NUNU-955980 format. One record per residue (C-alpha): residue number from 1; residue in one letter; x, y, z. Coordinates in pm, whole numbers. Layout:
residues N
+-----+------+--------+--------+--------+
| pos | code |      x |      y |      z |
+-----+------+--------+--------+--------+
| NUM |    A |      X |      Y |      Z |
...
+-----+------+--------+--------+--------+
***
This chain:
residues 345
+-----+------+--------+--------+--------+
| pos | code |      x |      y |      z |
+-----+------+--------+--------+--------+
|   1 |    M |   6263 |  12726 |  11067 |
|   2 |    K |   5885 |  12686 |  11027 |
|   3 |    Y |   5693 |  13013 |  10995 |
|   4 |    D |   5333 |  13130 |  10993 |
|   5 |    V |   5179 |  13476 |  10969 |
|   6 |    K |   5274 |  13571 |  11327 |
|   7 |    E |   5643 |  13500 |  11274 |
|   8 |    I |   5651 |  13692 |  10945 |
|   9 |    R |   5487 |  13991 |  11113 |
|  10 |    Q |   5742 |  13975 |  11393 |
|  11 |    D |   6034 |  13984 |  11147 |
|  12 |    I |   5879 |  14284 |  10971 |
|  13 |    K |   5816 |  14460 |  11303 |
|  14 |    T |   6168 |  14410 |  11439 |
|  15 |    G |   6353 |  14441 |  11107 |
|  16 |    D |   6540 |  14121 |  11192 |
|  17 |    F |   6503 |  13943 |  10858 |
|  18 |    R |   6613 |  13592 |  10766 |
|  19 |    K |   6845 |  13540 |  10472 |
|  20 |    V |   6591 |  13336 |  10277 |
|  21 |    Y |   6216 |  13277 |  10288 |
|  22 |    L |   6013 |  13012 |  10109 |
|  23 |    V |   5648 |  13125 |  10097 |
|  24 |    K |   5417 |  12840 |  10002 |
|  25 |    G |   5086 |  12681 |  10094 |
|  26 |    E |   4720 |  12678 |   9987 |
|  27 |    E |   4609 |  13035 |  10067 |
|  28 |    S |   4693 |  13245 |   9760 |
|  29 |    Y |   4589 |  13578 |   9910 |
|  30 |    L |   4811 |  13541 |  10218 |
|  31 |    K |   5106 |  13420 |  10012 |
|  32 |    Q |   5088 |  13723 |   9783 |
|  33 |    K |   5033 |  13963 |  10071 |
|  34 |    Y |   5322 |  13849 |  10287 |
|  35 |    A |   5573 |  13781 |  10011 |
|  36 |    N |   5529 |  14139 |   9888 |
|  37 |    L |   5511 |  14278 |  10242 |
|  38 |    L |   5843 |  14116 |  10326 |
|  39 |    A |   6002 |  14253 |  10009 |
|  40 |    D |   5867 |  14603 |  10069 |
|  41 |    S |   5980 |  14606 |  10433 |
|  42 |    V |   6345 |  14515 |  10381 |
|  43 |    V |   6435 |  14812 |  10161 |
|  44 |    P |   6365 |  15173 |  10271 |
|  45 |    A |   6114 |  15369 |  10065 |
|  46 |    G |   6271 |  15550 |   9773 |
|  47 |    L |   6555 |  15301 |   9727 |
|  48 |    E |   6354 |  15022 |   9564 |
|  49 |    A |   6477 |  15087 |   9210 |
|  50 |    F |   6834 |  14986 |   9302 |
|  51 |    N |   6770 |  14724 |   9566 |
|  52 |    V |   6453 |  14527 |   9488 |
|  53 |    H |   6490 |  14258 |   9221 |
|  54 |    R |   6160 |  14099 |   9119 |
|  55 |    L |   6206 |  13790 |   8902 |
|  56 |    K |   5948 |  13574 |   8729 |
|  57 |    G |   6020 |  13208 |   8774 |
|  58 |    E |   5941 |  13122 |   8413 |
|  59 |    D |   6185 |  13385 |   8283 |
|  60 |    T |   6480 |  13336 |   8517 |
|  61 |    D |   6741 |  13072 |   8603 |
|  62 |    P |   6975 |  12993 |   8894 |
|  63 |    D |   7257 |  13200 |   8744 |
|  64 |    E |   7046 |  13518 |   8729 |
|  65 |    I |   6920 |  13461 |   9081 |
|  66 |    S |   7278 |  13413 |   9201 |
|  67 |    T |   7388 |  13737 |   9031 |
|  68 |    C |   7108 |  13935 |   9198 |
|  69 |    V |   7176 |  13781 |   9539 |
|  70 |    E |   7546 |  13866 |   9522 |
|  71 |    A |   7491 |  14227 |   9404 |
|  72 |    L |   7572 |  14475 |   9683 |
|  73 |    P |   7286 |  14699 |   9804 |
|  74 |    A |   7296 |  15068 |   9720 |
|  75 |    M |   7262 |  15317 |  10010 |
|  76 |    C |   7093 |  15069 |  10243 |
|  77 |    E |   7173 |  14761 |  10453 |
|  78 |    R |   7012 |  14492 |  10241 |
|  79 |    S |   6872 |  14423 |   9896 |
|  80 |    V |   6580 |  14193 |   9815 |
|  81 |    V |   6543 |  13924 |   9551 |
|  82 |    L |   6179 |  13816 |   9513 |
|  83 |    V |   6135 |  13513 |   9285 |
|  84 |    H |   5775 |  13441 |   9189 |
|  85 |    D |   5678 |  13082 |   9100 |
|  86 |    F |   6015 |  12927 |   9030 |
|  87 |    D |   5981 |  12573 |   8895 |
|  88 |    F |   6206 |  12385 |   9137 |
|  89 |    D |   6075 |  12050 |   9014 |
|  90 |    G |   6180 |  12137 |   8659 |
|  91 |    L |   6547 |  12192 |   8749 |
|  92 |    N |   6809 |  11966 |   8597 |
|  93 |    E |   7092 |  11827 |   8807 |
|  94 |    A |   7322 |  12123 |   8735 |
|  95 |    G |   7049 |  12371 |   8826 |
|  96 |    R |   6975 |  12196 |   9153 |
|  97 |    E |   7344 |  12193 |   9245 |
|  98 |    K |   7366 |  12565 |   9164 |
|  99 |    F |   7073 |  12632 |   9395 |
| 100 |    I |   7234 |  12434 |   9673 |
| 101 |    D |   7546 |  12648 |   9629 |
| 102 |    I |   7334 |  12968 |   9646 |
| 103 |    L |   7152 |  12856 |   9961 |
| 104 |    S |   7471 |  12741 |  10129 |
| 105 |    N |   7648 |  13075 |  10079 |
| 106 |    L |   7383 |  13344 |  10126 |
| 107 |    P |   7535 |  13685 |  10205 |
| 108 |    D |   7419 |  13906 |  10494 |
| 109 |    T |   7348 |  14183 |  10243 |
| 110 |    C |   7047 |  14021 |  10074 |
| 111 |    V |   6709 |  13871 |  10159 |
| 112 |    L |   6605 |  13603 |   9910 |
| 113 |    I |   6230 |  13531 |   9889 |
| 114 |    F |   6074 |  13245 |   9694 |
| 115 |    W |   5700 |  13302 |   9648 |
| 116 |    Q |   5538 |  12980 |   9525 |
| 117 |    D |   5199 |  13089 |   9394 |
| 118 |    T |   5088 |  12829 |   9140 |
| 119 |    K |   5407 |  12623 |   9148 |
| 120 |    G |   5455 |  12377 |   9429 |
| 121 |    F |   5771 |  12266 |   9605 |
| 122 |    S |   5816 |  11892 |   9584 |
| 123 |    T |   6033 |  11708 |   9835 |
| 124 |    K |   6032 |  11376 |   9654 |
| 125 |    T |   6396 |  11385 |   9544 |
| 126 |    K |   6710 |  11390 |   9755 |
| 127 |    L |   6822 |  11726 |   9617 |
| 128 |    A |   6481 |  11887 |   9675 |
| 129 |    K |   6487 |  11768 |  10037 |
| 130 |    E |   6838 |  11908 |  10070 |
| 131 |    M |   6724 |  12248 |   9937 |
| 132 |    L |   6433 |  12256 |  10179 |
| 133 |    A |   6665 |  12169 |  10467 |
| 134 |    L |   6903 |  12450 |  10366 |
| 135 |    I |   6616 |  12702 |  10353 |
| 136 |    E |   6500 |  12593 |  10699 |
| 137 |    K |   6858 |  12617 |  10830 |
| 138 |    N |   6938 |  12960 |  10684 |
| 139 |    G |   6591 |  13114 |  10683 |
| 140 |    A |   6225 |  13025 |  10709 |
| 141 |    V |   5970 |  12804 |  10535 |
| 142 |    C |   5639 |  12994 |  10551 |
| 143 |    E |   5346 |  12754 |  10516 |
| 144 |    L |   5037 |  12970 |  10460 |
| 145 |    D |   4736 |  12741 |  10437 |
| 146 |    K |   4362 |  12796 |  10461 |
| 147 |    R |   4257 |  12978 |  10774 |
| 148 |    G |   4035 |  12823 |  11038 |
| 149 |    Q |   3680 |  12935 |  11106 |
| 150 |    S |   3768 |  13166 |  11396 |
| 151 |    D |   4043 |  13336 |  11193 |
| 152 |    L |   3806 |  13391 |  10901 |
| 153 |    I |   3538 |  13540 |  11127 |
| 154 |    R |   3792 |  13781 |  11277 |
| 155 |    F |   3905 |  13872 |  10925 |
| 156 |    V |   3550 |  13943 |  10804 |
| 157 |    T |   3467 |  14142 |  11118 |
| 158 |    A |   3784 |  14350 |  11090 |
| 159 |    E |   3729 |  14424 |  10720 |
| 160 |    C |   3368 |  14531 |  10787 |
| 161 |    T |   3477 |  14750 |  11080 |
| 162 |    R |   3744 |  14910 |  10861 |
| 163 |    R |   3465 |  15006 |  10620 |
| 164 |    E |   3248 |  15138 |  10907 |
| 165 |    R |   2999 |  14853 |  10886 |
| 166 |    N |   2870 |  14630 |  11164 |
| 167 |    I |   2842 |  14254 |  11128 |
| 168 |    S |   2745 |  14003 |  11395 |
| 169 |    F |   2921 |  13675 |  11462 |
| 170 |    D |   2629 |  13480 |  11313 |
| 171 |    V |   2610 |  13688 |  10995 |
| 172 |    A |   2989 |  13668 |  10948 |
| 173 |    T |   2962 |  13290 |  10982 |
| 174 |    Y |   2676 |  13286 |  10731 |
| 175 |    L |   2877 |  13497 |  10485 |
| 176 |    I |   3174 |  13259 |  10504 |
| 177 |    G |   2944 |  12963 |  10457 |
| 178 |    C |   2796 |  13124 |  10146 |
| 179 |    V |   3110 |  13236 |   9963 |
| 180 |    G |   3372 |  12991 |  10089 |
| 181 |    D |   3700 |  13016 |  10278 |
| 182 |    D |   3924 |  13158 |  10003 |
| 183 |    I |   4036 |  13490 |  10153 |
| 184 |    S |   4074 |  13673 |   9822 |
| 185 |    N |   3720 |  13583 |   9717 |
| 186 |    L |   3592 |  13650 |  10068 |
| 187 |    L |   3744 |  13999 |  10061 |
| 188 |    N |   3573 |  14075 |   9729 |
| 189 |    E |   3235 |  13971 |   9868 |
| 190 |    V |   3289 |  14172 |  10188 |
| 191 |    E |   3362 |  14480 |   9978 |
| 192 |    K |   3042 |  14424 |   9780 |
| 193 |    V |   2815 |  14377 |  10079 |
| 194 |    C |   2969 |  14674 |  10261 |
| 195 |    A |   2907 |  14894 |   9956 |
| 196 |    F |   2549 |  14768 |   9942 |
| 197 |    T |   2469 |  14846 |  10306 |
| 198 |    T |   2498 |  15167 |  10508 |
| 199 |    D |   2527 |  15039 |  10863 |
| 200 |    T |   2457 |  14684 |  10986 |
| 201 |    I |   2493 |  14385 |  10754 |
| 202 |    H |   2218 |  14123 |  10767 |
| 203 |    E |   2183 |  13777 |  10610 |
| 204 |    S |   1937 |  13924 |  10360 |
| 205 |    D |   2211 |  14162 |  10239 |
| 206 |    V |   2445 |  13867 |  10183 |
| 207 |    D |   2171 |  13687 |   9988 |
| 208 |    E |   2110 |  13999 |   9780 |
| 209 |    V |   2460 |  14077 |   9652 |
| 210 |    C |   2704 |  13794 |   9726 |
| 211 |    I |   2785 |  13522 |   9475 |
| 212 |    K |   2754 |  13195 |   9661 |
| 213 |    S |   3003 |  12917 |   9611 |
| 214 |    V |   2903 |  12591 |   9447 |
| 215 |    E |   2952 |  12420 |   9784 |
| 216 |    A |   2722 |  12668 |   9960 |
| 217 |    T |   2457 |  12619 |   9693 |
| 218 |    A |   2490 |  12242 |   9734 |
| 219 |    F |   2415 |  12289 |  10105 |
| 220 |    Q |   2106 |  12492 |  10013 |
| 221 |    M |   1986 |  12226 |   9772 |
| 222 |    I |   2016 |  11956 |  10038 |
| 223 |    D |   1840 |  12175 |  10294 |
| 224 |    A |   1558 |  12232 |  10047 |
| 225 |    L |   1521 |  11858 |   9994 |
| 226 |    L |   1512 |  11806 |  10370 |
| 227 |    V |   1192 |  12012 |  10389 |
| 228 |    N |   1054 |  11867 |  10065 |
| 229 |    N |   1101 |  12198 |   9880 |
| 230 |    F |   1184 |  12049 |   9542 |
| 231 |    D |   1119 |  12376 |   9355 |
| 232 |    K |   1381 |  12558 |   9565 |
| 233 |    A |   1639 |  12286 |   9497 |
| 234 |    M |   1576 |  12306 |   9122 |
| 235 |    T |   1595 |  12685 |   9133 |
| 236 |    D |   1940 |  12658 |   9290 |
| 237 |    V |   2049 |  12425 |   9009 |
| 238 |    K |   1909 |  12669 |   8752 |
| 239 |    I |   2108 |  12955 |   8904 |
| 240 |    L |   2430 |  12754 |   8884 |
| 241 |    F |   2361 |  12672 |   8519 |
| 242 |    E |   2295 |  13041 |   8447 |
| 243 |    Q |   2633 |  13119 |   8606 |
| 244 |    K |   2790 |  12879 |   8354 |
| 245 |    T |   2898 |  12639 |   8629 |
| 246 |    E |   3019 |  12307 |   8493 |
| 247 |    P |   2763 |  12031 |   8568 |
| 248 |    T |   3044 |  11807 |   8697 |
| 249 |    M |   3138 |  12078 |   8949 |
| 250 |    I |   2779 |  12097 |   9074 |
| 251 |    L |   2764 |  11721 |   9110 |
| 252 |    G |   3108 |  11718 |   9271 |
| 253 |    A |   2990 |  11963 |   9538 |
| 254 |    L |   2689 |  11742 |   9612 |
| 255 |    V |   2908 |  11431 |   9629 |
| 256 |    S |   3153 |  11604 |   9863 |
| 257 |    T |   2871 |  11713 |  10093 |
| 258 |    F |   2717 |  11366 |  10111 |
| 259 |    V |   3059 |  11206 |  10165 |
| 260 |    D |   3114 |  11441 |  10461 |
| 261 |    M |   2774 |  11350 |  10605 |
| 262 |    Y |   2840 |  10978 |  10557 |
| 263 |    R |   3181 |  11000 |  10727 |
| 264 |    V |   3030 |  11189 |  11020 |
| 265 |    K |   2735 |  10949 |  11053 |
| 266 |    L |   2958 |  10642 |  11036 |
| 267 |    T |   3214 |  10788 |  11277 |
| 268 |    L |   2956 |  10877 |  11541 |
| 269 |    S |   2766 |  10549 |  11499 |
| 270 |    E |   3090 |  10360 |  11575 |
| 271 |    G |   3138 |  10555 |  11897 |
| 272 |    H |   3413 |  10786 |  11774 |
| 273 |    T |   3427 |  11167 |  11784 |
| 274 |    L |   3442 |  11444 |  11525 |
| 275 |    A |   3789 |  11531 |  11656 |
| 276 |    E |   3905 |  11180 |  11561 |
| 277 |    L |   3750 |  11219 |  11215 |
| 278 |    K |   3926 |  11552 |  11169 |
| 279 |    A |   4257 |  11392 |  11269 |
| 280 |    A |   4201 |  11111 |  11019 |
| 281 |    Y |   4136 |  11358 |  10734 |
| 282 |    P |   4349 |  11664 |  10823 |
| 283 |    V |   4356 |  11801 |  10469 |
| 284 |    A |   3979 |  11774 |  10410 |
| 285 |    Y |   3884 |  11920 |  10749 |
| 286 |    K |   4138 |  12187 |  10830 |
| 287 |    S |   3864 |  12389 |  10997 |
| 288 |    D |   3563 |  12270 |  11194 |
| 289 |    F |   3320 |  12445 |  10961 |
| 290 |    K |   3267 |  12156 |  10716 |
| 291 |    L |   3236 |  11903 |  10994 |
| 292 |    R |   2980 |  12108 |  11186 |
| 293 |    N |   2769 |  12154 |  10874 |
| 294 |    A |   2792 |  11784 |  10791 |
| 295 |    A |   2705 |  11684 |  11148 |
| 296 |    N |   2397 |  11908 |  11155 |
| 297 |    R |   2261 |  11768 |  10830 |
| 298 |    A |   2362 |  11407 |  10898 |
| 299 |    Q |   2127 |  11399 |  11197 |
| 300 |    K |   1835 |  11403 |  10954 |
| 301 |    Y |   1959 |  11096 |  10759 |
| 302 |    S |   1996 |  10732 |  10845 |
| 303 |    L |   2323 |  10561 |  10757 |
| 304 |    K |   2136 |  10352 |  10498 |
| 305 |    S |   1985 |  10660 |  10334 |
| 306 |    L |   2331 |  10815 |  10301 |
| 307 |    E |   2468 |  10497 |  10145 |
| 308 |    N |   2178 |  10498 |   9897 |
| 309 |    S |   2236 |  10865 |   9821 |
| 310 |    L |   2602 |  10804 |   9736 |
| 311 |    E |   2501 |  10522 |   9499 |
| 312 |    I |   2249 |  10756 |   9332 |
| 313 |    L |   2514 |  11026 |   9294 |
| 314 |    G |   2751 |  10772 |   9139 |
| 315 |    R |   2490 |  10680 |   8877 |
| 316 |    A |   2426 |  11049 |   8803 |
| 317 |    D |   2799 |  11102 |   8755 |
| 318 |    F |   2804 |  10816 |   8505 |
| 319 |    R |   2509 |  10967 |   8313 |
| 320 |    L |   2670 |  11309 |   8299 |
| 321 |    K |   2995 |  11172 |   8160 |
| 322 |    S |   2878 |  10894 |   7933 |
| 323 |    T |   2538 |  10985 |   7788 |
| 324 |    F |   2386 |  11261 |   7579 |
| 325 |    D |   2103 |  11324 |   7824 |
| 326 |    D |   2013 |  11686 |   7891 |
| 327 |    N |   2212 |  11788 |   8199 |
| 328 |    R |   1916 |  11963 |   8360 |
| 329 |    I |   1706 |  11650 |   8325 |
| 330 |    V |   1987 |  11450 |   8485 |
| 331 |    F |   1980 |  11684 |   8784 |
| 332 |    E |   1602 |  11684 |   8801 |
| 333 |    K |   1601 |  11303 |   8822 |
| 334 |    L |   1890 |  11314 |   9069 |
| 335 |    L |   1710 |  11545 |   9312 |
| 336 |    I |   1394 |  11334 |   9298 |
| 337 |    E |   1594 |  11020 |   9375 |
| 338 |    L |   1785 |  11191 |   9658 |
| 339 |    A |   1457 |  11308 |   9813 |
| 340 |    K |   1326 |  10950 |   9806 |
| 341 |    A |   1652 |  10807 |   9939 |
| 342 |    R |   1631 |  11013 |  10259 |
| 343 |    K |   1329 |  10809 |  10366 |
| 344 |    A |   1531 |  10488 |  10383 |
| 345 |    K |   1557 |  10346 |  10735 |
+-----+------+--------+--------+--------+
***
């Protein structure tokens, strides 16, 4: 069975737990939160010492997991086995067959949870596909990916309200745009800005205390170039260097932003819609936020100027990786060339 946050919450609310859960996906914060919440909800408080088995994937094997699963719970209905970051792809044939045996014969007295944090779950082999099918048959595969824009705004608003702070829709959107869509990082920045303010949060408060993502700073640099504010663009680069940001990461953020603008411009010029672009690149544009930003900025560029800009960025990438030029000089030349490229018709 396929699960998301709502289904996990429902299982916790009703106490009707599946025999096995596979918690995976891109959103680290949600994976950690719900894997632990599931484990904590199965066993009554005070009985954890006998009934909650937490195993590290790097230190365990199928035999130990099988032993824990088969152990009878003490003074409660079910026990829990929580396995963090098990390397399924590293299993040999015997290990895979052991896992298939475990998943095919799960007892009613245990809830088995696989929490894939940094380890993935490949389905390239026949046995891996069989394991995934067994988990779906006997339990739930919980795919917790990046949240959409509306979910993130609700999250920010709720966290601010919980800390007795007010934040408008526009400021919440601005905050997300500045720090990115990683929920763990977003929560840290919300805590900081709430501690900094006493009542209502404004954009100036976000600018004052929040650490902006490389992507957000790339947006700012492009916006500065759009109004011919070269000093502001260079200041943003200087800040990133002072934060010890890798030059290739800064350039990568700029490339990504210009690629998004080029895709949007080309898509619209060919008579297609942003919805079609999103469907063509579902991984890159899981939320509408990136596309809306790209569309707003792309209006101020011609298709030719965007093509020229991508060529300029490619040359800058080559200089960064193959010459001994001072990185700041490379970026100074890059920003000058990008400012000139925008004028192309």
